N, C-alpha and C positions, 0 to 999 in steps of 0.2 A: 479657284475659290477655296477658302478655308473657314471653316466654323468649328470650334472645339466644343465639347460637351460643356453644359453648366458646371461651373466649379466656383466654390467660395472658400478655397484653400489658398492662402496668399503663397504658401512655400511652393505649391503646385503651379500657380499662375506665373511666377516669376522665373520659371524654367524657359520660358519663351521670351523673345524680344521681338515684337511684331510691328515696331516702328523705328527703322533705322535708315539714315540718309547717307547717300555718296556724295562725292564732289559735284555730281550732276545737279544736286540742288545747290544753288549759289550760297546759301546760308551754311553750308556744311563746310568743316574744314578740310584743307588738302590731304590731311592725314587719313581721312575716311576712304581710302582706297579699299577695293573689294577684297584683295588679298589680306590687308591688315583687319578688316572686319572678320573675315574668316578666322584668322589666327587668334583674335581676341575672343571669339565666340567659343573656340575650342578650349582655351584657357579658362573661360567661365563655366564650361560644361554646359552651355545652352542646348536645348532640345529642338528649337526651331527658331529660324530668323527670317524676317520679312525685310526686303529692301524696298522703300516705299518713297522714291523721290517726288518733289513737288510736280504737280500737273497744272500749271497756271496760265498755259497758252494753248489754243486750240491745235495748233501745230506741233506740240510737243512730241519728239519722236520717242516716246516711251517703250514700245514695243521693240524697236531696234536696240534701244539702250539696255533693255532687260535681256535680250538675246546675247549681247556682248557680256553682260555680267554673269549670266548662266555659264558661258563659255570659260570665263575666269574662274568661277567657283568649282566647276568640274575638273579643271586642271589641278586645283589644290587637292582633290581626292579626299575632301572632307566627308565625314559620315553624317554631319548635321544636314537636315533637310532645310533648304532655302526656299522661300517664296518670291517671286519676282512681280512686284505689284506697283502701286502708286499711291501717293497721297493726292487724291482727286479732289476736284473743287466743285462743290455745289454752291453757287454763289448767288442764288436766289430761289424763290419759289418755283420749282419745276425748271430749274435752269442749271445745266452741269456742262462743263467743257468738253469732257471726253465723249467720243462717238461710241455708237453701239458696238462698232468693230473693235475698237480699243478696249471697251469695257470687257468684252467677252474673251479678249485675249490675255487678259492679266490674272495671275494667280490669286491675288489678294487685292481687293478693292476697299481701301481705307479713305473714307471721305471726310474732309474738313468742311464743316458748314459755318465757321465762325471766323474766317479771315477778313474781317471787316476793314482791315487796315490797307487792302489791296485797292487799287483805284477802279477796278472794274466790278468790284463786290456790290451787290444791290444793298442799299440802306433802307431802314424804315423812315417813314414820313415823320414819325415822332422820335426825336433823338434823345430818349429816356430810357432808363433801365427797363421800364415797362414796354415801351415801344420795341426795344431790341429784343426782349424776351418774347413777345408776341411773334415778331418776324422769325425768330430762330426757330420757335416751335412749328410754325407753318412750313418752313424750309425743310426741317427734318421729317415732318409728317409726309410732304410729298415725295422725298427721297426714299424713305423707307417703303412706301407704297409702290414706288417705281421698281423695287427689287433690283437696284443697281449696286447696292453696298453690301459688303461682307461686314464692315465694322465702321462706327462713327469715331472720328478721332477727337481727342480733347473735347468731349461732348459739353456744349452749353457754356463753356467757360469764357469769360468776357475779356480775357487779357489782350486781345487784339482790337478792341474797341476804343479807339482814339477819343471818341466823344464823351466817354464815361471815365471820370477819375478814379472812381471805385470800381475796380475791375471785377469784383465779386458781386456787384449789385444786379448784373444781368440774370445771374442764376438765382439769385434771391428773389427776383421778380417773377420767376417762373412758378406758378402755382404747384402745390403738391398734386392736385388732380391732373393738372397738364403734363407733369412729368411722369406720373403713373400711367396715364393713358398713352403717352409716348413709348414707354417701356413695354406695355402690353401690345401695342402695334409691333414693334421691333421683334418681339417674341414670335407673333404671328408670322412675319415675313422672314424670320431667321436672320436677323441683323444683330451683331455684337455691340457692345459699348467698350471703348478703350479705358482702361485705367492707365492714364498717362501720368507718370511718376511727377512730373513737374507741376502740371495743373492740379494733380490730386493733393499736393502739399500747399499750394498757393490758395486753394479754395476747399478747405476741409469740410465745411458744411455742405457743400454740393456733393462731394465725394461720399459722405455718409448717406445723404438722400439716395444717392444712385445704388449704392451697396444695399441699403435697407429695402428699397422697393425692388431691386434686383433679386433679392432673397425671396421675396414674397411672390413674384411674377414668374421666378425660374429663368431669368435673364443669362445670357451668355456674356462674360467679361473676358476681354483680351488684354494682354500686358504689353506696354511698349515705353520704352524710355525717350523716344523722340531724339535719338542719338544723333548729334552734329559733330561729336568729338569721340576719340576713342575712349576716353575715360567715362563717357556717358553711356557706355555699352553695358555696364554692370547693372543687371536687373536687382541685385540684391544690396546695393549701397544703402538704400533707405528702408530696409525690410523691418527694422524695429519700428521705425515710425509708422509704417504701413499697418503693422500688427496692432498697434494701439488706436489708429485710426479706423481700422475696418475689423472690429471683433468677429 
């Protein structure tokens, strides 16, 4: 498990990349070998890295895979602390794929609550922005209360909702009161919110709301690039845009 102290300094947050995939995730490129990730992290002077491959099947051998990754990282003798976690699936209200044993064995539990494009994902009855907004809020509320998560991946972003042409309409349909209440709940249960560079720039209004409310609540933010390519490892690639977006 890992939770940093509350921090609202972008230059500090980007010293960590807590969302990196290896080829174990089918969407990651073959170049994302663990040794290559370590080498690039050292070139970028990162202070912490989390390997979080997708957990999209109940029988995903994530613990065994992480043991192998740990062995490779230790062979490199890098000084960078690595976390061996997973991008876990909370696919409905009170529904997650990982067992309690797997959950407890992970260094870092990053949960995706919005992979609505996957065929096993629970869908709201009403396929509208508000329908998806209400469902997402309920899913996150149940997850946070269950205290299974260290961080919420690309929170509330609608990019994976095939039924919505406007991908930002889901987050826009979440009221300020709902979002603020969720962030208070996450603070109480020690759950962080991810600043995911891709989604942050795709939905700047949501990102600004999260940041504004986070400052009021004292939320914890973690930074990740959702790296599927070596070139995506660089947390500082869009830092000027982030500084303008998150004053």
